[in-house]
C-alpha positions as CSV (number, residue, x, y, z in Angstrom):
1,M,-28.2,-19.4,28.0
2,K,-29.2,-17.4,24.9
3,R,-26.7,-16.3,22.3
4,Y,-27.4,-13.8,19.5
5,Q,-25.9,-15.0,16.3
6,R,-25.5,-11.8,14.4
7,D,-22.3,-9.8,15.0
8,M,-23.2,-6.1,15.3
9,R,-19.8,-5.1,16.7
10,G,-17.2,-6.4,14.2
11,F,-13.8,-4.9,14.9
12,G,-15.4,-2.1,17.0
13,P,-14.2,1.5,16.7
14,N,-10.6,0.5,16.0
15,A,-10.0,-1.8,13.1
16,P,-6.9,-4.1,13.3
17,V,-3.6,-2.7,12.1
18,V,-3.4,-4.0,8.5
19,E,-0.2,-4.0,6.6
20,W,-0.9,-4.8,3.0
21,P,2.1,-5.8,0.8
22,N,4.5,-2.9,0.0
23,G,2.8,-0.6,2.5
24,A,-0.3,-0.3,0.3
25,H,-3.0,2.0,1.6
26,I,-5.7,0.0,-0.1
27,A,-6.3,-3.5,-1.5
28,V,-8.4,-3.2,-4.7
29,Q,-10.1,-6.4,-5.8
30,F,-12.1,-6.9,-9.0
31,V,-14.6,-9.7,-9.2
32,L,-15.9,-10.9,-12.5
33,N,-19.1,-12.9,-12.0
34,Y,-19.4,-15.5,-14.7
35,E,-23.0,-16.7,-14.7
36,E,-23.8,-17.0,-18.4
37,G,-25.1,-20.5,-19.1
38,G,-25.9,-21.2,-15.4
39,E,-28.9,-19.0,-15.1
40,N,-32.5,-20.3,-14.7
41,C,-33.6,-21.8,-18.0
42,V,-35.8,-24.8,-18.9
43,L,-32.9,-26.1,-21.0
44,H,-31.0,-26.4,-17.7
45,G,-33.8,-28.4,-16.1
46,D,-35.3,-25.4,-14.3
47,E,-39.0,-24.7,-14.0
48,D,-38.8,-21.0,-15.0
49,S,-36.8,-18.6,-17.1
50,E,-34.4,-16.2,-15.6
51,A,-35.6,-12.8,-14.3
52,F,-32.6,-11.3,-12.5
53,L,-29.9,-8.8,-13.6
54,S,-30.6,-8.1,-17.3
55,E,-31.5,-5.2,-19.5
56,I,-35.2,-6.2,-19.4
57,V,-37.0,-3.7,-17.1
58,G,-39.5,-5.5,-14.8
59,A,-38.5,-8.9,-16.1
60,A,-40.6,-11.8,-14.8
61,A,-39.9,-15.5,-14.7
62,W,-41.8,-17.5,-17.4
63,K,-42.9,-20.8,-16.0
64,G,-42.2,-23.7,-18.2
65,Q,-41.1,-21.5,-21.1
66,R,-37.8,-20.3,-22.6
67,H,-37.3,-16.5,-22.6
68,W,-35.5,-15.9,-25.8
69,N,-34.6,-12.2,-25.1
70,M,-33.3,-13.1,-21.6
71,E,-31.2,-15.9,-22.9
72,S,-29.7,-13.8,-25.7
73,I,-28.8,-11.1,-23.1
74,Y,-26.9,-13.7,-21.1
75,E,-25.3,-15.0,-24.2
76,Y,-24.0,-11.5,-25.0
77,G,-22.0,-11.7,-21.7
78,A,-20.3,-14.9,-22.7
79,R,-19.8,-14.1,-26.4
80,A,-18.8,-10.4,-26.3
81,G,-18.7,-8.9,-22.8
82,F,-16.3,-11.4,-21.4
83,W,-13.7,-10.8,-24.1
84,R,-14.0,-7.1,-23.8
85,L,-13.3,-7.3,-20.0
86,H,-10.5,-9.8,-20.6
87,R,-8.7,-7.4,-22.9
88,L,-9.1,-4.6,-20.4
89,F,-7.7,-6.4,-17.4
90,T,-4.9,-8.3,-19.2
91,S,-3.7,-5.1,-20.9
92,A,-3.7,-3.4,-17.5
93,A,-1.9,-6.3,-15.9
94,I,-4.4,-6.5,-13.1
95,P,-5.1,-9.9,-11.6
96,I,-8.8,-10.5,-10.8
97,T,-11.0,-13.2,-9.3
98,V,-13.8,-14.9,-11.2
99,Y,-16.9,-16.1,-9.4
100,G,-17.6,-18.9,-11.8
101,V,-20.9,-20.8,-11.7
102,A,-19.9,-24.4,-12.3
103,T,-22.4,-25.1,-15.0
104,S,-21.5,-21.8,-16.7
105,L,-17.8,-22.7,-16.7
106,A,-18.6,-26.2,-18.1
107,R,-20.4,-24.5,-21.1
108,S,-17.5,-22.0,-21.8
109,P,-14.2,-23.9,-22.3
110,E,-12.5,-21.1,-24.2
111,Q,-13.4,-18.5,-21.6
112,V,-12.0,-20.8,-18.9
113,A,-8.8,-21.3,-20.8
114,A,-8.4,-17.5,-21.1
115,M,-9.0,-17.0,-17.4
116,Q,-6.3,-19.6,-16.6
117,D,-3.9,-18.2,-19.1
118,A,-4.3,-14.8,-17.4
119,N,-3.7,-16.4,-14.0
120,W,-7.0,-15.2,-12.8
121,E,-8.4,-17.0,-9.7
122,I,-11.5,-19.0,-10.5
123,A,-13.6,-19.2,-7.3
124,S,-16.9,-21.1,-7.1
125,H,-20.1,-19.2,-7.7
126,G,-22.2,-22.3,-7.0
127,L,-23.6,-25.0,-9.2
128,K,-26.3,-22.9,-10.8
129,W,-27.1,-19.2,-10.8
130,V,-30.4,-19.7,-9.0
131,E,-32.1,-18.7,-5.7
132,Y,-31.2,-20.8,-2.7
133,K,-33.4,-19.2,0.0
134,D,-36.0,-22.0,-0.1
135,Y,-33.5,-24.9,-0.3
136,T,-33.1,-27.2,2.7
137,P,-29.6,-27.5,4.2
138,D,-29.3,-31.0,2.7
139,Q,-30.4,-29.8,-0.7
140,E,-28.0,-26.9,-0.7
141,R,-25.1,-29.1,0.6
142,E,-25.7,-31.4,-2.4
143,H,-25.4,-28.5,-4.8
144,I,-22.2,-27.3,-3.0
145,D,-20.7,-30.8,-3.4
146,A,-21.8,-31.0,-7.0
147,A,-20.4,-27.5,-7.7
148,K,-17.0,-28.4,-6.3
149,A,-16.8,-31.6,-8.3
150,L,-17.8,-30.0,-11.6
151,H,-15.5,-27.1,-11.0
152,A,-12.6,-29.4,-10.5
153,E,-13.6,-31.4,-13.5
154,V,-13.8,-28.3,-15.7
155,T,-10.8,-26.3,-14.5
156,G,-8.5,-29.1,-13.2
157,D,-8.4,-27.7,-9.6
158,A,-10.9,-27.5,-6.7
159,P,-12.1,-24.0,-5.9
160,R,-10.5,-22.3,-2.9
161,G,-13.1,-19.5,-2.6
162,W,-16.9,-19.5,-2.5
163,Y,-19.7,-17.1,-3.2
164,T,-23.3,-18.2,-3.8
165,G,-24.7,-14.7,-4.1
166,R,-28.4,-15.8,-4.2
167,S,-27.7,-17.5,-0.9
168,S,-29.8,-18.9,2.0
169,V,-29.4,-18.3,5.7
170,N,-27.5,-21.6,5.8
171,T,-24.9,-20.9,3.1
172,V,-22.0,-19.6,5.2
173,D,-22.5,-22.3,7.9
174,L,-22.5,-25.0,5.2
175,I,-19.3,-23.7,3.7
176,T,-17.7,-23.5,7.1
177,Q,-18.8,-27.1,7.8
178,D,-17.3,-28.1,4.5
179,G,-13.9,-27.0,5.6
180,S,-12.2,-27.0,2.2
181,F,-12.4,-23.3,1.3
182,D,-9.9,-20.6,2.1
183,Y,-12.6,-18.0,2.2
184,V,-16.3,-17.4,1.7
185,S,-17.7,-14.1,0.4
186,D,-21.4,-14.4,1.1
187,S,-21.3,-11.3,3.3
188,Y,-21.4,-7.5,2.9
189,A,-20.6,-6.8,6.5
190,D,-17.2,-5.1,6.5
191,D,-14.4,-3.4,4.6
192,L,-12.0,-6.0,5.9
193,P,-11.8,-9.8,6.1
194,Y,-13.0,-11.4,9.3
195,W,-13.3,-14.8,11.0
196,Y,-16.6,-16.5,11.3
197,H,-17.2,-19.2,13.9
198,H,-19.6,-22.1,13.5
199,G,-19.6,-25.4,15.4
200,D,-15.9,-26.3,16.0
201,R,-14.6,-24.5,12.9
202,E,-13.3,-21.0,11.9
203,Q,-14.0,-19.7,8.4
204,L,-12.4,-16.7,6.8
205,V,-15.0,-14.3,5.3
206,I,-13.9,-11.9,2.7
207,P,-16.9,-9.6,2.3
208,Y,-18.2,-8.7,-1.1
209,T,-20.1,-5.6,-2.4
210,L,-23.5,-4.8,-3.8
211,D,-22.9,-1.0,-4.0
212,A,-19.6,-0.8,-6.0
213,N,-21.2,-3.3,-8.3
214,D,-22.3,-3.0,-11.9
215,M,-25.5,-4.8,-11.0
216,R,-26.9,-1.4,-10.2
217,F,-27.1,-0.8,-13.9
218,A,-30.0,-3.4,-13.8
219,T,-31.8,-2.3,-10.6
220,P,-34.4,0.4,-10.1
221,Q,-32.1,2.4,-7.8
222,G,-28.9,2.3,-9.6
223,F,-26.5,3.7,-12.3
224,N,-27.9,5.1,-15.5
225,T,-24.7,6.1,-17.1
226,G,-21.1,5.1,-17.0
227,D,-20.2,8.4,-15.5
228,Q,-22.3,7.6,-12.4
229,F,-20.6,4.3,-12.1
230,Y,-17.1,5.8,-12.4
231,T,-17.9,8.6,-9.9
232,Y,-19.1,6.1,-7.4
233,L,-16.1,3.9,-7.7
234,K,-13.7,6.9,-7.6
235,D,-15.4,8.3,-4.5
236,S,-15.2,4.9,-2.8
237,F,-11.6,4.5,-3.7
238,D,-10.7,8.0,-2.5
239,A,-12.4,7.5,0.9
240,L,-10.7,4.2,1.5
241,Y,-7.3,5.4,0.2
242,E,-7.5,8.3,2.6
243,E,-8.2,6.0,5.5
244,G,-5.3,3.9,4.5
245,A,-3.0,6.8,4.3
246,A,-4.1,7.7,7.8
247,G,-3.1,4.3,9.1
248,S,-6.2,2.2,8.7
249,P,-5.9,0.4,5.3
250,K,-9.0,-1.3,4.0
251,M,-10.2,-3.5,1.1
252,M,-12.3,-2.3,-1.9
253,S,-14.3,-4.9,-3.7
254,I,-15.7,-4.1,-7.2
255,G,-18.3,-6.5,-8.6
256,L,-18.7,-6.9,-12.4
257,H,-20.8,-8.9,-14.8
258,C,-19.9,-9.8,-18.4
259,R,-23.4,-9.0,-19.7
260,L,-23.6,-5.6,-17.8
261,V,-20.4,-3.7,-17.7
262,G,-19.2,-5.6,-20.7
263,R,-21.4,-3.4,-22.8
264,P,-19.6,-0.7,-24.9
265,G,-21.5,2.1,-23.2
266,R,-20.3,1.1,-19.8
267,V,-16.8,-0.5,-20.2
268,Q,-15.2,2.9,-20.8
269,A,-16.2,4.0,-17.3
270,L,-14.5,0.9,-15.9
271,K,-11.5,1.6,-17.9
272,R,-11.3,5.2,-16.6
273,F,-11.5,3.8,-13.0
274,V,-8.8,1.3,-13.7
275,E,-6.5,4.0,-15.0
276,Y,-7.3,6.2,-12.0
277,A,-6.6,3.5,-9.5
278,K,-3.3,2.6,-11.2
279,S,-2.2,6.3,-11.0
280,H,-1.8,5.9,-7.3
281,D,1.4,4.4,-5.8
282,K,0.1,2.7,-2.7
283,V,-2.4,0.3,-4.2
284,W,-2.4,-3.5,-4.0
285,F,-4.3,-5.1,-6.9
286,A,-5.1,-8.5,-5.6
287,R,-7.1,-11.6,-6.2
288,R,-9.3,-12.7,-3.3
289,I,-7.2,-15.8,-2.7
290,D,-4.2,-13.5,-2.3
291,I,-6.1,-11.5,0.3
292,A,-7.1,-14.7,2.0
293,K,-3.6,-16.0,2.3
294,H,-2.3,-12.6,3.6
295,W,-5.1,-12.5,6.3
296,Q,-4.5,-16.1,7.4
297,K,-0.8,-15.4,7.8
298,H,-1.0,-12.0,9.6
299,H,-4.4,-12.2,11.3
300,P,-5.1,-15.8,12.2
301,A,-8.3,-17.0,13.7
302,P,-8.9,-15.9,17.3
303,M,-9.0,-18.2,20.3
304,R,-12.8,-18.3,20.9
305,G,-12.6,-19.9,24.3
306,L,-11.2,-16.6,25.7
307,E,-14.1,-14.5,24.6
308,P,-16.9,-14.0,27.1
309,I,-19.7,-15.4,25.0
310,H,-17.8,-18.6,24.4
311,M,-16.9,-19.2,28.1
312,T,-18.6,-21.8,30.3
313,K,-20.8,-20.3,33.0
314,D,-18.3,-21.2,35.8
315,S,-15.4,-19.6,34.0
316,F,-17.4,-16.5,33.0
317,V,-18.5,-15.9,36.6
318,E,-15.0,-16.6,37.9
319,K,-13.6,-14.0,35.4
320,F,-16.2,-11.3,35.7
321,G,-18.0,-12.0,39.0
322,G,-15.9,-9.5,40.8
323,V,-16.4,-6.6,38.4
324,F,-19.2,-5.5,40.6
325,E,-17.7,-5.7,44.0
326,H,-18.4,-9.1,45.7
327,S,-21.6,-9.5,43.6
328,P,-21.2,-12.5,41.3
329,W,-25.0,-12.8,40.9
330,I,-24.8,-10.0,38.4
331,A,-22.4,-12.0,36.1
332,Q,-24.6,-15.1,36.6
333,R,-27.7,-13.3,35.4
334,A,-25.9,-11.7,32.5
335,Y,-24.6,-15.0,31.3
336,D,-28.1,-16.4,31.0
337,D,-29.3,-13.4,29.0
338,E,-29.0,-12.8,25.3
339,L,-25.3,-12.2,24.7
340,G,-23.7,-12.0,21.3
341,P,-20.4,-11.0,19.6
342,A,-21.1,-7.3,20.5
343,H,-20.5,-8.3,24.2
344,N,-17.0,-9.5,23.7
345,S,-15.6,-6.0,24.4
346,A,-15.3,-4.1,27.6
347,I,-18.1,-1.7,26.6
348,G,-20.3,-4.5,25.3
349,L,-20.0,-6.7,28.4
350,H,-20.3,-3.7,30.7
351,N,-23.6,-3.0,29.2
352,A,-24.8,-6.5,29.7
353,L,-23.7,-6.5,33.4
354,A,-25.0,-3.0,34.1
355,R,-28.4,-3.9,32.8
356,K,-28.7,-6.6,35.4
357,F,-27.6,-4.2,38.1
358,R,-30.0,-1.5,37.0
359,V,-33.1,-3.8,37.0
360,A,-32.2,-5.4,40.3
361,S,-34.3,-4.5,43.4
362,V,-33.3,-1.6,45.6
363,E,-32.3,-4.0,48.3
364,E,-30.0,-5.9,45.9
365,R,-28.4,-2.7,44.6
366,L,-27.9,-1.5,48.2
367,D,-26.1,-4.8,49.0
368,V,-23.7,-4.0,46.1
369,L,-23.0,-0.6,47.5
370,K,-22.5,-2.0,51.0
371,A,-20.0,-4.5,49.5
372,H,-17.6,-1.7,48.6
373,P,-15.0,-0.9,51.2
374,D,-14.4,2.5,52.8
375,L,-11.7,4.6,51.1
376,A,-8.5,4.3,53.1
377,G,-10.5,2.4,55.8
378,K,-9.9,-0.5,58.1
379,L,-10.0,-3.2,55.4
380,A,-7.3,-1.3,53.5
381,A,-5.2,-1.1,56.7
382,A,-5.6,-4.8,57.3
383,K,-4.9,-5.6,53.6
384,R,-8.2,-7.3,53.2
385,L,-9.4,-5.5,50.1
386,T,-10.0,-7.2,46.8
387,A,-7.1,-7.0,44.4
388,E,-9.0,-4.6,42.3
389,S,-9.8,-2.3,45.2
390,T,-6.3,-2.4,46.4
391,A,-4.9,-1.4,43.1
392,E,-7.5,1.3,42.6
393,Q,-6.9,2.9,46.0
394,A,-3.2,2.7,45.7
395,G,-3.3,4.3,42.3
396,A,-5.0,7.4,43.9
397,G,-2.4,7.5,46.6
398,L,-4.8,6.4,49.4
399,D,-2.3,3.9,50.6
400,A,0.2,6.6,51.5
401,L,-1.8,9.1,53.5
402,T,-0.4,11.4,56.2
403,K,-1.7,11.0,59.8
404,E,-3.9,14.0,59.3
405,E,-5.3,12.9,55.9
406,H,-6.1,9.5,57.4
407,A,-8.0,11.1,60.3
408,E,-10.0,13.2,57.8
409,F,-10.9,10.2,55.7
410,T,-11.9,8.2,58.8
411,H,-14.2,11.1,60.0
412,L,-15.8,11.5,56.6
413,N,-16.3,7.7,56.2
414,T,-18.0,7.5,59.5
415,S,-20.3,10.5,58.9
416,Y,-21.2,9.4,55.4
417,T,-22.0,5.8,56.3
418,S,-24.0,7.0,59.3
419,K,-26.1,9.3,57.1
420,F,-26.7,7.1,54.0
421,G,-26.3,3.5,55.2
422,F,-23.6,2.6,52.6
423,P,-19.9,3.7,52.1
424,F,-18.8,6.6,49.9
425,I,-18.1,5.2,46.5
426,I,-16.2,6.9,43.7
427,A,-14.2,5.7,40.7
428,V,-10.8,6.8,41.9
429,K,-8.8,6.1,38.7
430,G,-7.3,9.3,37.4
431,L,-8.1,11.2,40.6
432,T,-5.9,12.6,43.3
433,K,-6.4,12.6,47.0
434,E,-7.5,16.2,46.8
435,D,-10.0,15.4,44.0
436,I,-11.5,12.6,46.1
437,L,-11.7,14.7,49.3
438,T,-13.4,17.5,47.4
439,A,-16.0,15.2,46.0
440,F,-16.5,13.5,49.4
441,K,-17.2,16.9,51.1
442,A,-19.6,17.9,48.4
443,R,-21.6,14.7,48.1
444,I,-22.1,14.2,51.9
445,N,-24.5,17.1,51.7
446,N,-26.8,15.3,49.1
447,T,-30.1,13.8,49.9
448,R,-30.1,10.0,50.3
449,E,-32.0,9.5,47.0
450,V,-29.6,11.6,45.1
451,E,-26.6,10.0,46.7
452,F,-27.9,6.5,46.2
453,N,-28.3,7.1,42.4
454,T,-24.8,8.8,42.3
455,A,-23.2,5.8,44.1
456,C,-24.9,3.4,41.7
457,K,-23.5,5.4,38.7
458,Q,-20.0,5.3,40.3
459,V,-20.3,1.5,40.8
460,E,-21.1,1.2,37.1
461,K,-18.1,3.4,36.2
462,I,-15.8,1.3,38.4
463,A,-17.0,-1.8,36.6
464,L,-16.3,-0.4,33.2
465,L,-12.8,0.6,34.3
466,R,-12.2,-2.9,35.6
467,L,-13.4,-4.5,32.4
468,S,-11.2,-2.2,30.3
469,D,-8.2,-3.8,32.0
470,I,-9.5,-7.3,30.9
471,L,-11.1,-6.9,27.5
472,P,-10.5,-4.8,24.4
């Protein structure tokens, strides 16, 4: 059994029906990353100086040395940028979430007090603002535990949200295993929260953003002026607000940094966006913890055992072995192939099953065709069809034929099977008796090669219709 870990499907073409508080069309969520004093620095016991997200173009880490310019840029964020943003959001009465690096918070008691006085959520941004991609799981777990302990020591409360940012492939699994967080945000995979499964636990993920983020003031492909930042935020807001008004509300995350957007030449753009967003009636300005609690209440974690990729092989084959008529071997082979979250839908699982049918030998596919009953034939009369075939034929009215219609079907069935060596197969859902007879009379004139391929396509179509009655 092979299982693909990445989820390329998500919610599929139809997102869940989301009802934000007061009928809001959009949930707008501002995040202030507080990293100043937690960045790479030899004073912090690190081997190198910081080289990430500053005004220094092409900055490089200095091994074993302090980088005075880099340090003072980060200090600007704590000394000036933070207070400028604090005034902006408190005067606008907008609650925000702080991603607080634990060691940064410990070095900024006045800023922490101001966050708490404003009723801002202080989520954990890790122990230090460093890269974790090369850490072992045990090393990273030690930092997570230390971050939680220091966060609680500094703020008086354990963090309920987590975002590493410079994460490893193990980060979300480690947070899920920890089990103490209402949400984790080390994902950029969606416009809505979603549930992540690892081991025997479910973890709520509230995705974050790297596009509606002031970090692009400090990247080669990014914002050069406040106007560009404002335009991007406004366009993002407008698109999501329009979707929400059409019945599909989403979430908009906006990432901020004290040392970046906290500069005078940029903060005015943020202020304009705040005023623009507030000019709309159907907006929910929320902290991430508020979104987490709303999602947990209204969209609880799914029952994973009911999803195809989480079934045992026996239950999988029992459930889907009859999708291709009397051919459980197709489900058996599909189960052993690479299945992932994308195969938990009717379309996804159909693709996995159909692939096994398509690459089967001609003899095996012929056996599948032969497993199908005649339309309105002897098995139907003897009530020996599968439940699926019985319902399908009845839906097309083939269980209520006149004597003349039955005679015509019998004649066509005999002629067709004699010519091709397998019964006439057609997906009858949505068709009338007349539609079926017309197709029957036309297809009986095909060559065997053409009709074999046509019948195989119809078998696949029947399988998809059957799966659509079982799965989303």
